[in-house]
N, C-alpha and C positions, 0 to 999 in steps of 0.2 A: 504494500500500500504506500502511496506517495506520502512523503513527510510534509508536503505543503498543502495547506487547506484550499487556498484560492489562487487561481491564475487569472489575471486580468489581461485580455488581449486588446491592444489598441492598434487598429489598422489606420494608416495615414497615407495621404497622397497630396503633396504640396500644401500641407496644413501646418507648416513650421510655425506660423503665427499663433495657432490655437493649441497645438499639442502640448505645450508647456502646462497650460491650465489643466488638461486632462491628466497628465502625469502627476502634477501637484496634488490633484484631488484624490489620487490613489495613495500617494505617499503620506497624505494627511489623515489617513484612516485611523480611527481609534482601535482598530483591530490590526494585529501585526503579522499574522501568519499568511503571507501572500507573496506572489512574484508578479512583476510587470513585464509583459512582452510587447514591444512596439514593432509592428511589421510595416516597414516602409515600402510601399507599392510603387517603387521607381520614381520617387519625387525628384523634381529638378530645382527645387528651391533649397532653403537652408535646413531642411528637416534633419538630415544626418547630423550636422553640427549641433543643432539644438538638443537632439536626443542624446548624443554621445557625451554632451557636457555633464550629464547626470552620472557618468561613470558606471561602475558595476552595480548600481542600484537598479538599473534598467537592463533588460536583455533586448538588444537591438538586432533585428533581422531585416536585411535588404533583399528585395527581389525585383525582377523586371515587372513593369506594369501589367497587371492581369485583372484588375478590378477589385471592388470592395469585398465581394464574397470570397474570392481567392485569397486575399490578404487575411481575412478572418480565419479561413481554413488553415493557412500556414501557421498562424498563431495557435490555433486549437491543437494541431498535430504536435507542435513543439511544447505545449503546456504539460505540466506535471501535477497540477492541483486536483484535488478531489472535486472541486467546484470551479466552474468557468464563467467569467463575466466578459461580455464583449462591450467595450467602451469606445465609441467613435471619437476621433481625435478632437472634435469640437465640442464634446459633451463632458459632463463632470459627475462624479459621485459626491454626495454629501458625506461628511466625516463619519457618520454612523451607519453607512450603507452595509458594510461587511459585518459589523458588530451586531446589527439587527437581524440580517438575513441568514448568516451562517448558522447561528444557534438554532433557528427555527427549522432549517433544513436538517440539521444534525439530530434534532429531537424527534422529528416525525419521519420515521423510516419509510412510510408510504409516499412521502412527498419527494418528487423527482426534480422539481424546479419551483422557484418562487419569484413572484414579481412584486414590485412596489409602486407607489405613486411617484409622480415627477412634476416638476414645474418648468415652464418655458422661460428662457432668458433671451435677451437680444445679443447682438454680436459683441457687445461690451460686457456681457454677463450681468446686465441689469435685469431684475425680475420683470416679466411681463404678467399681465393680469391672469392668464389662464394656468390653472393647475389641474392635473388629472390624477384621480385616485380611485379608480373603479374597483369594486370588490365583487368577485364572481365566485360562486361555489365551484369547487373542483369538478363536480359531475356536470356542470353546465358550461365549463370554460370553453370547450371545443366548439359547441354550438354558438356561444356568444362571439367567439373569435371569427366564425364564418360570416357573421354580420358585418365584419370590418375590423381592421387592426386598431385596437385602442391602446397599444403599447408602443414604447420606443425601445431600441435594442438594449440600451444601458439599464433599463428597469428590470431586466431578467437575470437571475443567477441560476445556473443549471448544473446538475450533477454531470460530470464528464461521461458517465455511463449512458446518458441520453444521447450524446453525440455518437458514441460508439454503436448505439442501437439503431438510430435513424439516419446516420450519415451526416455529412458536412453541408455547408450552405451551397445552394444551387448557383453555380457560376454562370448559368445561362440567363438568369434574371437581371435586368438592368435596374430594378427597384423592387420593393416589397419582398426581398429575399428573407428579411427577418420574419415577416408575416408567414411566409411559407414554412420557415423553420419552426415557429411556435405551433403552427397547425400540425406539423409532422410529429412534434413531441407530444402535443395534447391528445392526438389520436390514440396513443398507446401508453401514455404516462400520466402521472398525477401532478397537476400544477396547482399550487396554492398561492396565497397572496397576503399582502398587508396593505392597509390604506395609508401607511406612513409615507410621506414624500421624501425620498432618499436620493433622487438624482436630479440633475439639471440638463435640460435639452435645449441646445442653442439653436436659434433661428438665424440662418445666414441667407442673404439675398442670393438668388440664383442656384440654390441647392436643388437636388433631385426632386424633393417633395414639392417644389414650386412649379413643376412641369406637369400639368394635368394630363396631357396625352401620354407621357411616359408612365405616369402612375397608373392610368387606366389600362394601358397595354400590359403592364406587369401584373396588375390586379387580376385581369382576365386570365392570364397565363397561370397564375397561382390557382385560381378556381378550377380551371380545366384539369389541373393535376389532382385536385382534392374532391371535386363533386362531379366531374365529367364535363362534356361539351355544353356550350352556352345554348339554352333553349331558344328556338326561333320566336316563340310567343308563349302566352300563358296556357296554351293547350298542349304544350310539349314538355317532357321531362318531369322530374319529381318536384314536390313542394320545396324540398331542400335546395335543389338546383335553382328553381325560380327565385326563391327568396335571396339566396346568396348572390346571384347575378343582379337581381333588382337592387339590392343594397350596394353592390359595386357601382352601379350607374347612379345611385343616389349620391354616393361619395364623389363621383366624378362631377355631378351637377354642382355640388357645393364648391369643389375646387375650381371649376370654371367661373362660378360667381365670384370667388375670391380673386381670380385673375381678371375679372371684368369682361369676360368673353361670354356675352349673353346668348349669342347664336349657338355656341357649343353647349351652353348650359341647357337651353331648350331641347337640343338634340338628345342629350343624355337623359333628361327628365322624360322625354317621350319614350325612350328605350326602356327606362325603368317601368313605366306604366304598361308598355307593351308586354313585358316579361312577367311582372308581378304587380298587378293593379291593387292587390290587397294592402300594399304599403300605403296607399292613400287613406286607409282607415286607421292608421297609427299616428298618434299625436307626436311621437318622437320624430317622424319624418318631417313634420312641419316645424317643429321646434328647431331642428337643425337648419332647415331652409330659411327660417326667419333670421338666423344669424349669418346667412349665406355670404355676405360681402366682407365679413370681418376676417382679417388675416389670421393664420395659425399663430397661436400665442395670445390672441386677444378675444377668442370666442367667449361670448357671454359677458363681455365688458359693457355695462350699461352706458358708460360715459361716451363710448364711440359708436354706439348702435344707432343707425339711421332708420328709425321705425317707418317713416313715410316711404322712403325709397325702397326698403326691403319689402314692405307690404305691396307696393305697386309691382315689383318684380315677381313676387310669389303669386299674386293675383293673375298676372299674365301667363305664368307657367301653367296654372290651372285652366285658364281660359283656352290656352293653346290645345291641351289634350281633350278637353270636353267639347270643343268645337270641331274636333276632327275624329268622328267615331271610328274611322278606318284604323286609327292607331291601335285601338282595342275596344271592340263593341262592349266588352264586359265592364269597362271602367265607368259607364254611365250609372251603374248601381251604387258607385261610391261617391257620386257628386255631392250629395247632401252632407255626408260625413266628412269629406275632404274639406269643404268650405268651413264646416263647423270647427274642424281641427285647426285650420289656418287661423281663424279668429281666436280660438282658445289659446293657441301658442302665443299670439301677439298680446292677448290679454294677460297671460302669465308674465311675459317679459315686461310689459308696461307696468304691471303691479310691482315687479321686482325693482324697476327703475323709479318707483314712487310717482309714476304718472297716473294717478288714480282716475281722473276723468277719462283719459284714453283707455285705461283698463276696463272701466265700466262700459264704454262704447264697444270695445272689441268683444267683451263677454256677452253683452246684449245681442250682438249679431251672431255670436256662436249659438246662443240659445234659440234665436229665431231660425237659424239654419238647421238645428237639430234640438228640438225641445226636450228630447230624452236626456240631454246633458244635465238638466235640472235635478235629475234623480241621483247624480253623483255628488256626494257630500263635499268632495274637494272643490268642485266648481261652485256650489252654493256658498261654501265658506269663503272662497275667494271673492265672490260677488259681494258678500256682506262686509268683508274686511275692507273692500275698496271704498266704502263710505266712511271709514273711520279716519280720525285725525292722524296723519303720519307720525306726529310726535308721540301720540299715545302708543302706536305700534312699536316705535323704537324703544320707548320706556319699558313696554311689556317684554320685548326681546331681551333687553339688558337685565331685567329682573329674572327672567327664566334662566339666562346663562349664569347669573350669580347663584341662583338656587342649585342649578345643576352642578356647578363647580364645588359648592359647599357639600353637596351629597357625595360627590366623587371623593373629596378629601376625607369625608367621614367614613366611607367604605374602605378607603385605604388604611385608615387608622385601626378600624375594627378587624380588618383581615389580617 
């Protein structure tokens, strides 16, 4: 058995400017049993000099340029740790990453991998508004992941046995190679999680994730591997296939909205409806679309959300599909529910932004579109609270948090 607990693999290509932060974040861990392997994928900048300045604290491997997946694979093959983390050169671990995750993997023999929450930062490492800390039960993780990748590579810590069992990263993929890997692991292994935010994911202009076409092409390739060929329409394939591909095109729609390419956004949305019109009945579909033009790292930031513009865009998306029955004759049965969900999503967001008159207007239209929403207590409660003085709501929230903290401290003392 290896004497090292964790191997951290850092692939890098012309990221000499960023790789120092990645390395520092590993060396600053409060946990000490690890090795750092930097794989230089044929950089032409000062990466070699930057990395070699750390001396024998870092294991440096240079190779001809072969791509991100190949660089990760080189590091994994060279690693000797029981657990392996992949940390891209522009991202960072928080100091407690290993100290938190390693014991949890070690204590639960059935757990083969664990993921944590993460925060987005800009190119200067300044925190952005968006944080992600999704908790999914291990038995539902694979299904949830088929809906779309909600992880970043550095948020996962994996037993090396997983890579030995499922193989290395797919070098044919130009993007989404991490999603493919987590799906392969989740299909046969147990993946657990924590909602603690333990990594930082840097947003750089011009990165692969800002290219919607590349992301869609890779996303479809991954799904072809895992669920089979893309259905022609909603009458073909299994429910799992239709939903997975429908969600892929929903993700593409959002990415095109973020890029300001409305024509491509409409095209992707039409394809989503053609394959899986049932997604029109889900509130989450419209909540994501309502945030559509916000860039990655700022999703859900009320201060930068343009309610009027986004509502106009989303209304046109719906008009487009419902005015063209040939897209999918089945979608007409979802028209009432889709409009209700659109209004409800904007009502929830307006309430969150403390725009109470707008929230009431959106909620009223949601109820008019689908009166059955009045039977949902969450909708009725939101409607009622939209009439309250926001200062009272803020005070109530502060009181609740104070009581919760007091109870938490009390349980800690008594335990």
